[in-house]
C-alpha positions as a printed Julia matrix, in Angstrom:
119×3 Matrix{Float64}:
 82.35   25.11  137.64
 83.3    28.34  139.36
 84.77   28.68  142.8
 82.9    30.66  145.43
 84.28   33.58  147.36
 83.59   34.24  151.02
 84.32   37.39  153.06
 83.06   39.17  156.15
 82.27   42.81  156.75
 81.31   43.65  160.31
 78.54   41.21  161.44
 77.66   40.06  157.91
 79.24   37.08  156.05
 78.98   37.22  152.32
 79.28   34.14  149.97
 79.4    34.91  146.28
 78.53   31.69  144.44
 78.72   33.06  140.93
 78.02   36.31  139.09
 74.29   36.0   139.68
 73.97   34.54  143.18
 75.19   35.7   146.45
 74.33   34.63  150.03
 74.38   37.09  152.92
 74.28   36.0   156.64
 74.23   38.1   159.73
 76.57   36.65  162.37
 74.39   36.22  165.45
 75.71   37.01  168.85
 75.02   33.47  170.08
 77.15   31.83  167.48
 80.53   30.5   168.54
 83.43   28.97  166.76
 84.31   25.45  167.67
 87.39   23.5   166.99
 86.19   20.05  165.87
 88.38   17.08  166.3
 87.62   13.53  164.91
 88.84   10.38  166.45
 91.06    8.48  163.99
 88.87    5.43  164.38
 85.96    7.35  162.94
 87.9     9.16  160.2
 87.18    6.73  157.47
 83.44    6.87  157.96
 80.94    4.23  157.09
 78.75    3.82  154.0
 75.0     3.78  154.34
 72.38    3.43  151.52
 69.3     3.55  153.84
 68.26    5.55  156.84
 65.55    4.69  159.37
 64.19    7.59  161.44
 62.18    7.15  164.58
 61.29    9.58  167.31
 59.84   10.18  170.74
 58.77   13.39  172.37
 62.38   13.84  173.7
 64.54   12.56  170.92
 65.03   11.65  167.18
 66.89    8.3   166.46
 68.66    7.99  163.11
 69.79    4.5   162.13
 72.0     4.4   159.11
 72.13    1.01  157.53
 73.57   -0.85  154.64
 71.54   -3.13  152.45
 73.6    -5.35  150.21
 72.07   -6.78  146.96
 70.31  -10.09  147.52
 70.74   -9.89  151.34
 67.58  -10.62  153.36
 68.48   -8.02  155.97
 69.97   -4.64  156.47
 72.78   -4.08  158.93
 72.79   -0.83  161.01
 76.27    0.66  160.62
 75.67    3.8   162.74
 73.08    5.23  165.17
 72.77    8.98  165.95
 70.36   10.22  168.68
 69.62   13.94  168.88
 67.06   16.27  170.57
 64.16   17.54  168.4
 65.65   21.07  168.38
 69.01   19.73  167.19
 67.29   17.52  164.56
 65.57   20.57  163.16
 68.94   22.47  162.92
 70.45   19.36  161.31
 67.56   19.31  158.76
 68.11   23.08  157.94
 71.89   22.59  157.64
 71.33   19.52  155.43
 68.9    21.54  153.12
 71.4    24.41  152.91
 74.21   22.03  151.96
 72.1    20.14  149.4
 71.26   23.59  147.75
 75.01   24.48  147.63
 75.76   21.06  146.07
 73.15   21.44  143.44
 74.27   25.01  142.69
 77.83   23.7   142.04
 77.14   20.26  140.5
 73.62   20.39  139.13
 70.29   18.99  140.38
 70.29   15.72  142.32
 67.78   13.23  140.85
 66.68   10.72  143.5
 66.53    7.15  142.26
 63.13    5.55  141.61
 63.75    2.76  144.11
 60.62    1.43  145.98
 60.13    2.4   149.62
 61.42   -0.29  151.93
 59.52   -1.55  154.85
 61.3    -2.95  157.88
 60.27   -5.13  160.79
């Protein structure tokens, strides 16, 4: 497992993943750096093994839930609501991070669990 190297030249950010793969991004003028703070009560996070996604014209609703073995119900542990535009940016960021994870640790194989229907 090799470490990646990241550097910037002008308006381009280069990430060298290994000897054969490199990523180049142009820094857009509308990008800004944010300092992100997390409330100590949220720092530990919550575990979820199922996500329910619903949407309207104006928003996407992500309910993250936990199903325990032999339990007759799932308990929602977190709900995130976002605009369709932000949901699409989230999807792109997730896809990019999954690709980076697989480049580092190998391909992710989803389990063969059955699709769950909820009421």
